[in-house]
FIZA-400034 format. One record per residue (C-alpha): residue in one letter; x, y, z. Coordinates in steps of 0.1 Angstrom, whole numbers. Last residue first. Example, Ala and Ser with C-alpha at 12.3 -4.5 7.8 and 13.67 -1.06 7.14 Angstrom:
residues 2
<site resn="S" c1="137" c2="-11" c3="71"/>
<site resn="A" c1="123" c2="-45" c3="78"/>
END
This chain:
residues 340
<site resn="L" c1="432" c2="722" c3="397"/>
<site resn="V" c1="416" c2="728" c3="363"/>
<site resn="K" c1="434" c2="728" c3="332"/>
<site resn="P" c1="423" c2="754" c3="305"/>
<site resn="F" c1="431" c2="739" c3="270"/>
<site resn="W" c1="456" c2="751" c3="254"/>
<site resn="N" c1="476" c2="726" c3="236"/>
<site resn="F" c1="469" c2="728" c3="200"/>
<site resn="P" c1="481" c2="708" c3="167"/>
<site resn="G" c1="462" c2="722" c3="135"/>
<site resn="S" c1="429" c2="737" c3="120"/>
<site resn="A" c1="413" c2="731" c3="149"/>
<site resn="D" c1="374" c2="742" c3="150"/>
<site resn="I" c1="374" c2="735" c3="190"/>
<site resn="A" c1="351" c2="714" c3="217"/>
<site resn="R" c1="339" c2="696" c3="183"/>
<site resn="P" c1="301" c2="684" c3="192"/>
<site resn="H" c1="304" c2="641" c3="180"/>
<site resn="R" c1="280" c2="634" c3="150"/>
<site resn="R" c1="264" c2="597" c3="147"/>
<site resn="V" c1="258" c2="571" c3="125"/>
<site resn="R" c1="274" c2="582" c3="92"/>
<site resn="V" c1="276" c2="560" c3="67"/>
<site resn="F" c1="308" c2="541" c3="52"/>
<site resn="R" c1="318" c2="530" c3="19"/>
<site resn="T" c1="353" c2="511" c3="15"/>
<site resn="F" c1="349" c2="482" c3="41"/>
<site resn="G" c1="343" c2="455" c3="13"/>
<site resn="C" c1="314" c2="471" c3="-7"/>
<site resn="G" c1="291" c2="470" c3="23"/>
<site resn="K" c1="280" c2="496" c3="46"/>
<site resn="P" c1="306" c2="503" c3="73"/>
<site resn="A" c1="303" c2="528" c3="105"/>
<site resn="F" c1="308" c2="564" c3="106"/>
<site resn="E" c1="309" c2="586" c3="135"/>
<site resn="A" c1="333" c2="561" c3="157"/>
<site resn="L" c1="324" c2="560" c3="195"/>
<site resn="L" c1="344" c2="586" c3="214"/>
<site resn="I" c1="351" c2="571" c3="252"/>
<site resn="E" c1="364" c2="587" c3="280"/>
<site resn="G" c1="382" c2="563" c3="304"/>
<site resn="T" c1="402" c2="593" c3="320"/>
<site resn="S" c1="441" c2="586" c3="313"/>
<site resn="A" c1="437" c2="557" c3="283"/>
<site resn="N" c1="414" c2="584" c3="265"/>
<site resn="Q" c1="395" c2="559" c3="240"/>
<site resn="Y" c1="388" c2="561" c3="203"/>
<site resn="G" c1="364" c2="548" c3="178"/>
<site resn="G" c1="358" c2="511" c3="171"/>
<site resn="G" c1="348" c2="480" c3="191"/>
<site resn="K" c1="381" c2="482" c3="211"/>
<site resn="A" c1="392" c2="512" c3="211"/>
<site resn="P" c1="420" c2="535" c3="192"/>
<site resn="K" c1="439" c2="556" c3="210"/>
<site resn="W" c1="437" c2="590" c3="228"/>
<site resn="P" c1="466" c2="597" c3="250"/>
<site resn="E" c1="461" c2="635" c3="259"/>
<site resn="C" c1="492" c2="657" c3="255"/>
<site resn="I" c1="485" c2="667" c3="213"/>
<site resn="E" c1="450" c2="680" c3="230"/>
<site resn="A" c1="418" c2="665" c3="222"/>
<site resn="N" c1="382" c2="675" c3="216"/>
<site resn="G" c1="383" c2="687" c3="178"/>
<site resn="Q" c1="416" c2="664" c3="168"/>
<site resn="V" c1="391" c2="633" c3="180"/>
<site resn="Y" c1="362" c2="635" c3="157"/>
<site resn="S" c1="387" c2="647" c3="130"/>
<site resn="P" c1="402" c2="617" c3="129"/>
<site resn="W" c1="438" c2="612" c3="142"/>
<site resn="L" c1="469" c2="608" c3="123"/>
<site resn="V" c1="475" c2="647" c3="130"/>
<site resn="W" c1="471" c2="645" c3="165"/>
<site resn="R" c1="499" c2="614" c3="170"/>
<site resn="R" c1="524" c2="632" c3="147"/>
<site resn="I" c1="518" c2="663" c3="171"/>
<site resn="G" c1="521" c2="642" c3="203"/>
<site resn="R" c1="553" c2="622" c3="188"/>
<site resn="G" c1="569" c2="657" c3="186"/>
<site resn="V" c1="560" c2="671" c3="219"/>
<site resn="V" c1="574" c2="642" c3="236"/>
<site resn="D" c1="606" c2="641" c3="218"/>
<site resn="L" c1="610" c2="624" c3="184"/>
<site resn="G" c1="638" c2="600" c3="175"/>
<site resn="G" c1="624" c2="578" c3="154"/>
<site resn="C" c1="608" c2="577" c3="117"/>
<site resn="G" c1="591" c2="551" c3="96"/>
<site resn="H" c1="573" c2="550" c3="60"/>
<site resn="I" c1="566" c2="523" c3="32"/>
<site resn="R" c1="560" c2="494" c3="57"/>
<site resn="S" c1="562" c2="461" c3="38"/>
<site resn="G" c1="537" c2="429" c3="42"/>
<site resn="R" c1="531" c2="423" c3="6"/>
<site resn="P" c1="558" c2="438" c3="-17"/>
<site resn="F" c1="552" c2="469" c3="-31"/>
<site resn="G" c1="534" c2="470" c3="-62"/>
<site resn="G" c1="502" c2="482" c3="-46"/>
<site resn="V" c1="510" c2="514" c3="-42"/>
<site resn="N" c1="521" c2="517" c3="-77"/>
<site resn="K" c1="485" c2="532" c3="-91"/>
<site resn="T" c1="477" c2="548" c3="-58"/>
<site resn="E" c1="505" c2="572" c3="-66"/>
<site resn="I" c1="541" c2="573" c3="-48"/>
<site resn="K" c1="561" c2="604" c3="-61"/>
<site resn="S" c1="547" c2="626" c3="-35"/>
<site resn="A" c1="568" c2="607" c3="-5"/>
<site resn="Y" c1="596" c2="613" c3="-29"/>
<site resn="K" c1="594" c2="648" c3="-31"/>
<site resn="M" c1="582" c2="650" c3="7"/>
<site resn="I" c1="617" c2="635" c3="20"/>
<site resn="Y" c1="635" c2="664" c3="0"/>
<site resn="A" c1="615" c2="691" c3="8"/>
<site resn="V" c1="616" c2="683" c3="45"/>
<site resn="P" c1="656" c2="680" c3="37"/>
<site resn="S" c1="663" c2="712" c3="25"/>
<site resn="Y" c1="700" c2="714" c3="25"/>
<site resn="S" c1="708" c2="676" c3="24"/>
<site resn="K" c1="741" c2="662" c3="27"/>
<site resn="L" c1="747" c2="630" c3="1"/>
<site resn="R" c1="751" c2="594" c3="5"/>
<site resn="N" c1="743" c2="565" c3="-20"/>
<site resn="S" c1="737" c2="531" c3="-17"/>
<site resn="M" c1="742" c2="496" c3="-36"/>
<site resn="G" c1="731" c2="462" c3="-32"/>
<site resn="H" c1="718" c2="441" c3="2"/>
<site resn="Q" c1="743" c2="445" c3="26"/>
<site resn="W" c1="731" c2="476" c3="39"/>
<site resn="M" c1="750" c2="487" c3="74"/>
<site resn="P" c1="781" c2="472" c3="63"/>
<site resn="A" c1="800" c2="446" c3="86"/>
<site resn="Q" c1="820" c2="459" c3="109"/>
<site resn="W" c1="861" c2="464" c3="111"/>
<site resn="R" c1="876" c2="466" c3="142"/>
<site resn="G" c1="893" c2="495" c3="156"/>
<site resn="D" c1="866" c2="503" c3="187"/>
<site resn="R" c1="840" c2="505" c3="158"/>
<site resn="K" c1="854" c2="507" c3="118"/>
<site resn="W" c1="829" c2="506" c3="93"/>
<site resn="P" c1="821" c2="484" c3="62"/>
<site resn="R" c1="804" c2="498" c3="32"/>
<site resn="D" c1="771" c2="498" c3="17"/>
<site resn="P" c1="758" c2="521" c3="43"/>
<site resn="M" c1="783" c2="548" c3="37"/>
<site resn="P" c1="795" c2="558" c3="66"/>
<site resn="P" c1="778" c2="586" c3="83"/>
<site resn="T" c1="795" c2="618" c3="89"/>
<site resn="L" c1="795" c2="635" c3="125"/>
<site resn="A" c1="812" c2="667" c3="133"/>
<site resn="N" c1="776" c2="688" c3="131"/>
<site resn="D" c1="758" c2="668" c3="150"/>
<site resn="L" c1="735" c2="643" c3="132"/>
<site resn="W" c1="701" c2="644" c3="114"/>
<site resn="V" c1="698" c2="614" c3="92"/>
<site resn="L" c1="672" c2="612" c3="62"/>
<site resn="V" c1="664" c2="580" c3="44"/>
<site resn="H" c1="655" c2="570" c3="12"/>
<site resn="Y" c1="647" c2="534" c3="2"/>
<site resn="H" c1="642" c2="508" c3="-23"/>
<site resn="I" c1="616" c2="487" c3="-36"/>
<site resn="V" c1="621" c2="472" c3="-72"/>
<site resn="G" c1="597" c2="476" c3="-100"/>
<site resn="R" c1="618" c2="485" c3="-127"/>
<site resn="K" c1="612" c2="524" c3="-129"/>
<site resn="Q" c1="622" c2="521" c3="-88"/>
<site resn="L" c1="594" c2="518" c3="-61"/>
<site resn="E" c1="599" c2="541" c3="-32"/>
<site resn="A" c1="604" c2="533" c3="4"/>
<site resn="C" c1="601" c2="564" c3="31"/>
<site resn="W" c1="625" c2="569" c3="58"/>
<site resn="V" c1="630" c2="593" c3="86"/>
<site resn="Y" c1="658" c2="600" c3="116"/>
<site resn="R" c1="667" c2="616" c3="146"/>
<site resn="V" c1="693" c2="588" c3="163"/>
<site resn="K" c1="690" c2="579" c3="202"/>
<site resn="K" c1="718" c2="555" c3="205"/>
<site resn="S" c1="739" c2="576" c3="224"/>
<site resn="G" c1="775" c2="573" c3="235"/>
<site resn="T" c1="782" c2="597" c3="211"/>
<site resn="R" c1="808" c2="579" c3="184"/>
<site resn="S" c1="802" c2="541" c3="192"/>
<site resn="Y" c1="763" c2="549" c3="201"/>
<site resn="H" c1="759" c2="566" c3="164"/>
<site resn="W" c1="774" c2="536" c3="147"/>
<site resn="K" c1="752" c2="511" c3="167"/>
<site resn="R" c1="721" c2="535" c3="160"/>
<site resn="L" c1="731" c2="531" c3="125"/>
<site resn="A" c1="729" c2="492" c3="129"/>
<site resn="D" c1="696" c2="492" c3="142"/>
<site resn="L" c1="683" c2="510" c3="114"/>
<site resn="Y" c1="699" c2="490" c3="88"/>
<site resn="R" c1="682" c2="460" c3="107"/>
<site resn="S" c1="651" c2="474" c3="110"/>
<site resn="I" c1="651" c2="484" c3="66"/>
<site resn="H" c1="663" c2="446" c3="65"/>
<site resn="E" c1="638" c2="431" c3="86"/>
<site resn="A" c1="607" c2="428" c3="56"/>
<site resn="R" c1="628" c2="411" c3="35"/>
<site resn="W" c1="636" c2="417" c3="-1"/>
<site resn="Q" c1="655" c2="394" c3="-22"/>
<site resn="R" c1="625" c2="385" c3="-43"/>
<site resn="N" c1="618" c2="421" c3="-49"/>
<site resn="D" c1="645" c2="422" c3="-76"/>
<site resn="G" c1="684" c2="421" c3="-71"/>
<site resn="A" c1="712" c2="446" c3="-64"/>
<site resn="Y" c1="685" c2="462" c3="-37"/>
<site resn="T" c1="688" c2="503" c3="-34"/>
<site resn="L" c1="696" c2="522" c3="-3"/>
<site resn="T" c1="697" c2="562" c3="-7"/>
<site resn="Q" c1="708" c2="581" c3="20"/>
<site resn="M" c1="704" c2="617" c3="28"/>
<site resn="W" c1="726" c2="630" c3="55"/>
<site resn="V" c1="713" c2="662" c3="73"/>
<site resn="N" c1="741" c2="682" c3="94"/>
<site resn="Q" c1="734" c2="701" c3="124"/>
<site resn="N" c1="750" c2="740" c3="125"/>
<site resn="K" c1="717" c2="753" c3="135"/>
<site resn="A" c1="713" c2="728" c3="163"/>
<site resn="G" c1="685" c2="703" c3="162"/>
<site resn="L" c1="651" c2="698" c3="173"/>
<site resn="N" c1="637" c2="716" c3="146"/>
<site resn="H" c1="648" c2="693" c3="119"/>
<site resn="L" c1="632" c2="665" c3="141"/>
<site resn="C" c1="597" c2="684" c3="139"/>
<site resn="K" c1="596" c2="691" c3="102"/>
<site resn="A" c1="607" c2="658" c3="98"/>
<site resn="A" c1="575" c2="641" c3="117"/>
<site resn="V" c1="550" c2="662" c3="105"/>
<site resn="G" c1="555" c2="657" c3="69"/>
<site resn="L" c1="564" c2="621" c3="72"/>
<site resn="S" c1="533" c2="611" c3="92"/>
<site resn="K" c1="509" c2="635" c3="67"/>
<site resn="R" c1="523" c2="624" c3="39"/>
<site resn="M" c1="523" c2="585" c3="51"/>
<site resn="R" c1="486" c2="588" c3="66"/>
<site resn="T" c1="479" c2="606" c3="29"/>
<site resn="L" c1="492" c2="575" c3="7"/>
<site resn="R" c1="473" c2="548" c3="29"/>
<site resn="A" c1="438" c2="567" c3="28"/>
<site resn="I" c1="445" c2="568" c3="-10"/>
<site resn="N" c1="454" c2="533" c3="-11"/>
<site resn="K" c1="424" c2="522" c3="9"/>
<site resn="D" c1="400" c2="542" c3="-14"/>
<site resn="I" c1="374" c2="553" c3="11"/>
<site resn="E" c1="338" c2="562" c3="2"/>
<site resn="V" c1="318" c2="585" c3="24"/>
<site resn="T" c1="281" c2="586" c3="31"/>
<site resn="E" c1="261" c2="614" c3="49"/>
<site resn="A" c1="262" c2="636" c3="18"/>
<site resn="E" c1="247" c2="607" c3="-1"/>
<site resn="A" c1="211" c2="626" c3="-4"/>
<site resn="L" c1="227" c2="661" c3="-13"/>
<site resn="L" c1="249" c2="645" c3="-41"/>
<site resn="Q" c1="217" c2="627" c3="-55"/>
<site resn="T" c1="201" c2="661" c3="-56"/>
<site resn="F" c1="229" c2="681" c3="-69"/>
<site resn="N" c1="232" c2="660" c3="-103"/>
<site resn="K" c1="254" c2="628" c3="-108"/>
<site resn="F" c1="269" c2="613" c3="-138"/>
<site resn="E" c1="286" c2="583" c3="-148"/>
<site resn="G" c1="267" c2="560" c3="-119"/>
<site resn="E" c1="288" c2="543" c3="-94"/>
<site resn="K" c1="295" c2="507" c3="-95"/>
<site resn="C" c1="304" c2="492" c3="-61"/>
<site resn="T" c1="270" c2="482" c3="-52"/>
<site resn="T" c1="251" c2="488" c3="-21"/>
<site resn="S" c1="233" c2="517" c3="-31"/>
<site resn="V" c1="223" c2="546" c3="-7"/>
<site resn="S" c1="184" c2="556" c3="-7"/>
<site resn="V" c1="180" c2="584" c3="19"/>
<site resn="L" c1="146" c2="580" c3="37"/>
<site resn="G" c1="132" c2="613" c3="54"/>
<site resn="A" c1="118" c2="624" c3="22"/>
<site resn="A" c1="97" c2="597" c3="19"/>
<site resn="V" c1="95" c2="582" c3="-15"/>
<site resn="G" c1="64" c2="600" c3="-34"/>
<site resn="G" c1="70" c2="594" c3="-72"/>
<site resn="L" c1="107" c2="594" c3="-72"/>
<site resn="H" c1="111" c2="629" c3="-90"/>
<site resn="L" c1="85" c2="645" c3="-65"/>
<site resn="T" c1="103" c2="632" c3="-34"/>
<site resn="R" c1="135" c2="643" c3="-52"/>
<site resn="A" c1="121" c2="677" c3="-60"/>
<site resn="G" c1="107" c2="682" c3="-21"/>
<site resn="Q" c1="140" c2="670" c3="-7"/>
<site resn="E" c1="159" c2="694" c3="-28"/>
<site resn="E" c1="135" c2="723" c3="-13"/>
<site resn="N" c1="140" c2="711" c3="23"/>
<site resn="F" c1="180" c2="707" c3="17"/>
<site resn="V" c1="177" c2="748" c3="7"/>
<site resn="G" c1="159" c2="757" c3="37"/>
<site resn="Q" c1="178" c2="737" c3="63"/>
<site resn="S" c1="212" c2="753" c3="49"/>
<site resn="R" c1="192" c2="787" c3="52"/>
<site resn="A" c1="183" c2="777" c3="91"/>
<site resn="R" c1="220" c2="760" c3="96"/>
<site resn="L" c1="234" c2="793" c3="83"/>
<site resn="F" c1="214" c2="814" c3="108"/>
<site resn="D" c1="217" c2="790" c3="137"/>
<site resn="A" c1="253" c2="792" c3="135"/>
<site resn="A" c1="258" c2="825" c3="132"/>
<site resn="I" c1="235" c2="832" c3="163"/>
<site resn="G" c1="254" c2="803" c3="181"/>
<site resn="Q" c1="288" c2="814" c3="179"/>
<site resn="K" c1="289" c2="830" c3="214"/>
<site resn="R" c1="266" c2="802" c3="227"/>
<site resn="D" c1="289" c2="777" c3="215"/>
<site resn="A" c1="319" c2="792" c3="234"/>
<site resn="F" c1="300" c2="795" c3="264"/>
<site resn="A" c1="290" c2="758" c3="261"/>
<site resn="K" c1="324" c2="747" c3="255"/>
<site resn="S" c1="334" c2="764" c3="288"/>
<site resn="V" c1="310" c2="745" c3="308"/>
<site resn="T" c1="316" c2="713" c3="297"/>
<site resn="F" c1="354" c2="720" c3="298"/>
<site resn="A" c1="347" c2="726" c3="336"/>
<site resn="A" c1="326" c2="695" c3="339"/>
<site resn="R" c1="356" c2="677" c3="325"/>
<site resn="E" c1="381" c2="688" c3="351"/>
<site resn="A" c1="356" c2="681" c3="377"/>
<site resn="R" c1="349" c2="643" c3="367"/>
<site resn="Q" c1="386" c2="638" c3="367"/>
<site resn="Q" c1="393" c2="655" c3="396"/>
<site resn="S" c1="366" c2="631" c3="414"/>
<site resn="T" c1="384" c2="602" c3="396"/>
<site resn="I" c1="371" c2="578" c3="370"/>
<site resn="H" c1="376" c2="543" c3="373"/>
<site resn="L" c1="368" c2="521" c3="344"/>
<site resn="T" c1="358" c2="486" c3="349"/>
<site resn="K" c1="363" c2="462" c3="324"/>
<site resn="G" c1="342" c2="438" c3="303"/>
<site resn="A" c1="338" c2="456" c3="277"/>
<site resn="Y" c1="329" c2="489" c3="297"/>
<site resn="E" c1="316" c2="491" c3="334"/>
<site resn="I" c1="319" c2="524" c3="347"/>
<site resn="D" c1="332" c2="533" c3="379"/>
<site resn="L" c1="325" c2="567" c3="392"/>
<site resn="P" c1="344" c2="593" c3="420"/>
<site resn="E" c1="323" c2="616" c3="436"/>
<site resn="F" c1="319" c2="652" c3="426"/>
<site resn="H" c1="320" c2="684" c3="442"/>
<site resn="M" c1="310" c2="717" c3="433"/>
END
């Protein structure tokens, strides 16, 4: 079957979809339809049983509320919640979600750090050295600046270049609040077996000349790590919702560098919402779209967001659509068939 190229107007721009891209999408749709048909019988049975329970609960809800139409769902727009919710109330609000911004930030950090650390560790040789470094401020948060961690990493790259000829360094880092409430950093660095990084708070030599310390704001420590992923996740788990708001305003709390193409794709995939994960391989360039949702930068395809905000300062969201999933993905994948 031959497909003609297609131009689509979106957000004031013209998106050009080639005939090959349309053919690939059509082949994917057909394969998805066959897969859906295989699962259809079981899905229909479960859906019918669920619908029966739903109808019973909705009937009870209608009687309880004195004849309110079963198709209307009452959702409070206040930020206060009752102390107890019965099953009927939970069912009525099944299509709404509430998001704690601090919990969302921590979840994103832990996903990113865990995946990045595993990918970086797998890139190295068996005899690689992994170094743990802590960067601590001598004073309080008034001495903190957002660029301090970036300048340290720049200096680390310069040191690595002076020893290997390459500025590419594999690292992850996360911030933590000390008991005294001051931010400090934990950094993991993956290096070749023969390399030992200098103590961050001490001068180091480059071409026979002494260079300023990489960390000039207080103290540091340096130790070898034999379980790097567990190490960084231990400190990531110490950050709780009750203290994440104590970080200086504008501070980043994690970062990584040195991933290859596959590692970057895996890390990007785990941070996508589920409706994108179920329709995208790790190699596909999905990015946040203007106005909400995600857009495939190579094909122009757009997946609009499944939830829309509903009051309460963008903490409560109500479902407005449901995208079909090409696969019930439990992790990153890259095996969709290609049509040439």
